[in-house]
C-alpha positions in Angstrom: -10.2 15.6 -2.3 -12.0 12.4 -3.3 -13.7 10.3 -0.6 -11.2 8.1 1.2 -8.3 9.8 -0.6 -5.2 10.2 1.6 -2.9 13.2 1.4 0.6 11.8 1.9 4.1 13.2 2.0 7.1 10.9 1.6 10.5 12.1 2.6 13.5 10.1 1.3 17.1 10.5 0.5 16.7 8.3 -2.5 14.0 7.8 -5.1 14.2 5.6 -8.1 15.0 6.2 -10.9 16.3 9.6 -10.0 18.7 8.8 -7.2 19.5 5.5 -5.7 22.3 3.2 -4.4 20.1 0.3 -3.4 16.7 -0.9 -2.3 15.7 2.3 -0.5 15.1 4.2 -3.8 13.1 1.3 -5.3 10.9 0.9 -2.3 10.2 4.6 -1.8 9.3 5.0 -5.5 7.4 1.7 -5.8 5.2 2.4 -2.8 4.5 6.0 -3.8 3.5 5.0 -7.3 1.3 2.1 -6.0 -0.5 4.3 -3.5 -1.0 7.0 -6.2 -2.5 4.3 -8.5 -4.9 3.5 -5.6 -6.2 7.1 -5.8 -4.1 8.8 -3.1 -2.3 12.1 -3.4 1.4 11.5 -2.9 4.2 14.0 -2.8 7.8 12.8 -2.5 10.4 15.1 -1.0 14.1 14.5 -1.7 17.2 16.6 -2.0 18.0 18.1 -5.3 21.1 16.0 -5.7 23.3 16.7 -8.7 22.4 13.2 -9.9 18.7 14.0 -9.7 18.9 17.3 -11.6 21.1 15.7 -14.3 19.1 12.5 -14.6 17.5 11.9 -18.1 14.1 11.2 -16.4 14.1 14.3 -14.2 10.9 16.1 -15.1 10.4 19.8 -15.8 10.8 21.6 -12.5 9.4 24.9 -11.4 10.4 27.1 -8.4 7.9 26.6 -5.6 9.0 28.8 -2.8 12.0 29.7 -0.7 13.6 27.8 2.2 15.5 29.3 5.1 17.0 27.2 7.8 18.4 29.1 10.9 21.7 27.8 12.2 23.9 28.8 15.2 26.4 30.5 12.8 24.0 31.9 10.3 21.4 30.7 7.8 21.0 28.3 5.0 19.0 29.7 2.1 17.6 27.7 -0.8 14.3 26.9 -2.6 11.8 24.3 -3.4 11.6 22.9 -6.9 8.3 21.1 -7.9 7.5 18.7 -10.7 5.6 15.4 -11.4 6.8 11.9 -12.2 4.8 8.8 -12.8 1.7 10.2 -11.1 3.6 11.3 -8.0 4.3 14.9 -7.1 8.0 15.8 -6.6 9.3 18.4 -4.2 13.0 18.9 -4.4 15.0 20.7 -1.7 17.5 22.8 -3.6 20.4 23.7 -1.3 23.4 23.6 -3.7 25.9 24.1 -0.8 24.7 20.7 0.6 23.5 18.7 -2.3 25.4 19.7 -5.4 27.9 16.9 -5.1 29.1 14.1 -7.3 28.0 11.4 -4.8 24.9 10.9 -2.6 26.8 10.1 0.5 29.9 11.4 2.3 31.3 11.0 5.7 30.0 10.6 9.2 31.1 13.9 10.7 29.1 16.9 11.9 29.4 18.7 8.6 27.9 15.6 6.8 25.1 15.5 9.4 23.9 18.9 8.3 22.8 17.5 5.0 20.3 15.2 6.6 19.4 17.7 9.4 18.6 20.3 6.8 16.4 18.0 4.8 14.5 17.0 7.9 13.9 20.5 9.1 12.7 21.6 5.7 10.4 18.5 5.5 8.9 19.3 8.9 8.3 22.9 7.9 6.7 21.8 4.6 4.5 19.3 6.4 3.4 21.9 9.0 2.5 24.3 6.2 0.9 22.0 3.7 -0.6 19.7 6.4 -0.9 16.3 4.7 -2.7 13.6 6.6 0.5 11.6 7.1 4.2 12.3 6.8 6.2 9.2 6.1 10.0 9.4 6.8 12.0 6.8 5.0 14.9 5.4 7.0 17.4 7.4 9.1 18.0 10.1 6.5 14.6 11.8 7.0 13.8 10.5 10.5 14.6 13.8 12.3 11.6 15.3 10.4 9.2 13.5 12.7 10.8 14.8 15.8 11.0 18.4 14.4 7.3 18.2 13.3 6.1 17.1 16.8 8.4 19.4 18.8 8.6 22.6 16.7 5.2 22.5 15.0 2.9 20.8 17.5 0.1 23.3 17.5 -3.0 24.2 15.5 -3.8 22.1 12.4 -0.2 20.8 12.2 -1.0 18.6 15.2 -3.3 16.6 12.9 -0.4 15.4 10.7 0.3 11.7 11.3 3.9 10.5 11.5 5.3 7.2 10.2 8.9 6.0 10.4 10.0 3.4 7.9 12.9 1.3 8.9 14.7 0.0 5.8 18.0 -1.1 7.5 18.7 -0.5 11.2 22.3 -1.3 10.6 22.5 2.5 9.9 21.2 4.5 12.8 22.3 7.9 11.5 24.9 8.4 14.2 26.8 11.7 14.3 29.0 13.6 16.7 27.2 15.4 19.6 28.2 18.9 18.1 25.8 18.2 15.2 22.9 18.6 17.7 23.1 22.4 17.6 22.0 22.4 13.9 18.8 20.6 14.7 17.1 23.7 16.3 15.7 21.4 18.9 15.6 22.2 22.7 18.6 21.0 24.7 16.3 18.8 26.7 16.1 16.4 23.7 19.8 15.6 24.0 18.8 12.8 26.3 18.8 8.9 26.1 15.0 9.0 25.8 15.2 11.1 22.7 18.0 11.8 20.3 21.2 11.2 22.4 22.9 7.9 21.6 26.0 6.9 23.6 27.2 10.5 23.8 26.4 11.2 20.1 23.1 11.7 18.3 21.1 9.2 16.3 18.7 10.8 13.9 17.0 7.4 13.3 16.3 7.3 17.1 14.6 10.7 16.8 12.1 9.3 14.3 11.5 6.2 16.3 10.7 8.1 19.5 8.2 10.5 17.9 6.5 8.3 15.2 2.8 7.3 15.5 3.8 4.0 13.7 7.1 2.4 12.9 7.0 0.2 9.8 9.8 -2.3 9.1 10.0 -3.6 5.6 9.0 -7.1 6.5 7.1 -8.7 9.5 10.0 -10.9 10.5 12.4 -7.9 10.5 10.0 -6.1 12.8 10.5 -8.9 15.3 14.2 -9.1 14.7 14.7 -5.4 15.4 13.7 -6.0 19.0 16.7 -8.3 19.6 20.4 -7.4 20.2 21.4 -9.3 17.1 19.6 -6.9 14.8 18.6 -3.8 16.9 22.0 -2.1 16.6 21.7 -0.7 20.2 18.1 0.4 19.6 16.4 -2.9 20.4 15.2 -1.6 23.8 13.5 1.3 22.0 11.9 -1.0 19.4 10.7 -3.3 22.2 9.2 -0.4 24.2 7.3 0.7 21.1 6.3 -2.8 20.0 2.6 -1.9 20.0 3.4 0.8 17.4 5.8 -1.4 15.4 4.8 -3.6 12.5 6.2 -5.0 9.3 5.0 -5.0 5.7 7.1 -6.8 3.0 7.9 -4.9 -0.1 6.9 -5.7 -3.7 8.7 -5.1 -6.9 7.8 -3.3 -10.2 6.3 -6.3 -12.1 5.8 -4.1 -15.2 9.5 -3.3 -15.4 10.5 -6.8 -14.5 8.4 -9.1 -16.7 9.9 -12.1 -18.4 7.0 -12.0 -20.9 8.1 -8.6 -22.2 11.7 -8.1 -21.0 13.6 -7.1 -24.1 17.0 -7.9 -22.5 16.2 -11.6 -22.5 17.0 -14.0 -25.4 13.5 -15.5 -25.1 10.2 -14.4 -23.5 8.2 -16.7 -21.3 5.3 -16.7 -18.7 3.5 -18.9 -16.3 1.2 -20.0 -19.2 4.2 -20.8 -21.4 7.4 -21.3 -19.3 9.3 -23.5 -21.9 11.4 -20.6 -23.4 13.1 -20.2 -20.0 15.2 -23.2 -21.1 16.5 -21.1 -24.0 17.5 -18.4 -21.5 19.4 -21.0 -19.6 21.3 -22.2 -22.7 22.0 -18.6 -23.7 23.5 -17.8 -20.3 25.7 -20.9 -20.5 26.8 -20.0 -24.1 27.6 -16.4 -23.1 29.6 -17.3 -20.0 31.3 -20.4 -21.5 30.4 -22.6 -18.6 29.8 -26.3 -18.6 26.2 -27.3 -18.7 25.3 -28.8 -15.3 22.4 -31.0 -14.3 19.0 -29.3 -13.7 19.1 -27.4 -10.5 22.8 -26.9 -10.5 23.1 -23.7 -12.6 23.5 -21.3 -9.7 23.7 -17.6 -9.6 24.3 -14.8 -7.1 23.6 -11.1 -7.9 24.1 -8.1 -5.7 26.4 -5.9 -3.6 29.7 -7.4 -2.6 29.4 -7.0 1.2 29.7 -9.1 4.3 26.0 -8.3 5.0 25.1 -10.2 1.8 27.2 -13.2 2.9 29.7 -13.2 0.0 32.4 -14.5 2.4 30.4 -17.6 3.1 29.6 -18.0 -0.6 33.3 -17.8 -1.5 34.0 -20.5 1.2 31.4 -22.9 -0.3 32.5 -22.5 -3.9 34.8 -25.6 -3.9 32.1 -27.8 -2.5 29.5 -26.5 -5.0 31.9 -27.1 -7.9 32.7 -30.5 -6.6 29.0 -31.3 -6.5 28.7 -30.4 -10.2 27.4 -26.8 -10.1 28.2 -24.1 -12.5 27.9 -20.6 -11.1 27.3 -17.1 -12.6 28.2 -14.3 -10.2 27.6 -10.6 -10.6 28.3 -7.8 -8.1 30.2 -4.7 -7.2 31.5 -3.5 -3.8 34.2 -4.8 -1.5 37.5 -5.2 -3.5 38.6 -8.1 -1.3 35.5 -10.1 -2.3 35.9 -9.1 -5.9 39.5 -10.4 -5.9 38.5 -13.7 -4.3 35.8 -14.2 -6.9 38.2 -13.5 -9.7 40.6 -16.1 -8.3 37.7 -18.6 -8.2 36.9 -17.9 -11.9 40.5 -18.4 -12.8 40.7 -21.7 -10.8 37.5 -23.1 -12.4 37.0 -21.3 -15.7 34.4 -23.8 -16.9 32.5 -23.7 -13.7 32.6 -20.2 -12.3 32.0 -17.0 -14.2 32.4 -13.6 -12.5 31.4 -10.1 -13.6 32.6 -7.3 -11.2 30.5 -4.2 -11.6 26.8 -3.7 -12.3 25.0 -4.5 -15.5 21.2 -4.4 -15.2 20.6 -6.2 -18.5 23.0 -9.0 -17.5 21.3 -9.2 -14.1 18.0 -9.9 -15.8 19.6 -12.5 -18.1 21.0 -14.2 -15.0 17.6 -14.1 -13.2 16.1 -15.7 -16.3 18.8 -18.3 -17.1 19.7 -19.7 -13.7 18.1 -22.6 -12.0 18.6 -21.3 -8.5 19.5 -17.9 -7.0 21.7 -17.9 -3.9 20.9 -15.3 -1.2 23.1 -16.0 1.8 22.6 -12.6 3.6 23.5 -12.3 7.2 20.5 -10.1 7.7 18.0 -8.9 5.2 15.3 -6.4 6.2 13.2 -7.4 3.1 15.3 -8.2 0.1 14.5 -7.8 -3.6 16.7 -10.5 -5.1 14.5 -13.3 -4.0 11.4 -11.5 -5.4 13.2 -10.9 -8.7 14.3 -14.6 -8.8 10.7 -15.7 -8.3 9.4 -13.2 -10.9 11.8 -14.8 -13.5 10.9 -18.3 -12.4 14.2 -19.0 -10.7 14.2 -20.7 -7.3 15.7 -18.6 -4.5 17.9 -20.4 -2.0 18.2 -18.0 1.0 19.3 -17.8 4.6 16.3 -18.1 6.9 16.3 -14.4 8.1 14.3 -11.2 7.7 12.2 -10.7 4.7 13.3 -14.0 3.1 11.1 -15.8 5.7 8.1 -13.7 4.7 8.4 -14.1 1.0 9.7 -17.7 0.5 7.6 -20.7 1.4 10.3 -23.2 2.2 10.2 -26.2 -0.1 7.6 -24.6 -2.4 8.6 -21.1 -3.6 12.2 -21.4 -2.6 14.6 -23.0 -0.1 15.4 -21.5 3.3 18.5 -22.6 5.2 20.2 -22.0 8.6 22.7 -21.6 10.0 24.8 -19.4 7.7 27.6 -21.8 7.0 29.1 -23.3 3.8 27.7 -26.7 4.8 24.2 -25.4 5.2 24.4 -23.6 1.8 25.6 -26.8 0.1 22.8 -28.8 1.7 20.2 -26.2 0.6 21.4 -26.4 -3.0 21.0 -30.2 -2.8 17.4 -29.7 -1.5 16.7 -27.2 -4.4 18.0 -29.7 -7.0 15.9 -32.4 -5.4 12.8 -30.2 -5.4 13.2 -29.5 -9.1 13.8 -33.2 -9.9 10.8 -34.4 -7.9 8.3 -31.8 -8.9 9.7 -31.3 -12.4 11.4 -28.1 -13.6 8.4 -26.8 -15.6 6.0 -27.3 -12.7 8.3 -25.4 -10.2 8.9 -22.6 -12.7 5.2 -22.3 -13.4 4.5 -22.0 -9.7 7.1 -19.3 -9.3 6.0 -17.4 -12.3 2.4 -17.4 -11.0 3.3 -15.7 -7.7 2.1 -12.1 -7.2 5.3 -10.3 -6.1 3.9 -6.9 -7.2 3.1 -3.9 -5.0 -0.6 -4.7 -5.0 -0.9 -6.5 -1.6 1.8 -4.4 0.1 0.2 -1.2 -1.0 -3.2 -2.3 0.3 -1.6 -3.1 3.7 0.1 0.2 3.7 -3.1 2.0 2.9 -4.8 0.4 5.9 -2.0 1.5 8.2 -1.9 5.1 6.8 -5.6 5.5 7.0 -5.5 4.4 10.7 -2.7 6.9 11.4 -4.5 9.7 9.6 -7.7 9.0 11.6 -5.9 8.9 14.9 -3.9 12.1 14.1 -7.1 14.0 13.2 -8.4 13.4 16.7 -5.4 15.4 18.1 -6.6 18.7 16.7 
């Protein structure tokens, strides 16, 4: 091991590009690769989902040992599969009975709970055997691993393994029926409000929060929000009691993958040194969508999951006002059918002002980021958010609700516009502010400023490195 090299194990249900439904996979993968690039040894554990094994980028895998998980009614038997991807070691938990499915997620019953409990128990066993300096559990899916590590393996050298819980989205606490507790293999004394019990059920996220050496939220503002009833989802008291162990680090994005200077999906390439071709991307987006060309600052876009969390209901409500004020809007997303239908109706009502694509098209998303003047992000809550970082990376001004990671990544009036409260009137006023900013500063100057921002993993990875090194040092003292 090189001097100052950390031995790290990440446990995650998703890992881009192999398995993901949202930002969790991007973050787990991006941070792992960034830390590996800084000279640390990183192993990522995830289930051998069917999607993973069939993915074109799944590396060559080799059997790397058996797995046996004792349960009240018998035993789960499987194996580890090992490989390497982008400088990161992979350890896949191959339990076909649990993970050979056409989708990553199922229901919220005790049978579904076994999929996450099995992963956590296998991760804890792996960490106790391999003994990395720090085990990092990403979100609720793997949180029980920290509890199992501390309770079932808290002896010998395994005591020196540090434990970090990452909170990506506390709206999901991993709540399952009480009967799922039997599969955890934990003592009955932990079915208690101070441990894993949650209003008569179990919360696997709570298990990680209780036993973690550090809790890291995906932005500093979100770390503070988690300690309030509005965002804590019933765990705000626990977050508050562990406030000295709770911190936030905002995510980055892959700036090699997302680079307007090299992105082949764009009609023109541009950079901070030469932003002028972004205007060609604007014209191409208007031509492709058939929308009327609005005044500078009034070509608006929204990209992402169609869900109430993302504020699409408020966006639908403000569409008439935005159109009345002269905006043209390009909207892309997939999710709630009710929102999809409302957006289609808006596109029918204003065919020259509103263009809607239901579904997901990554190349189209990039062309929207590049062509729009402003990117709307009216999320009700946003632990970190990637859309504002992508907008900035492509030189497009984010207009976002003043919440969560938006607060930490947008300098209001400089690198974006923040608004509150989350109302149609506030969104319309924020769009006016954005147009005024572009008019006063000049579109090229604002775009150049955005394109010059460092939204990569460089700074976040350095912050993570400091936290992990501290946890490793403290954990070593327990032996």
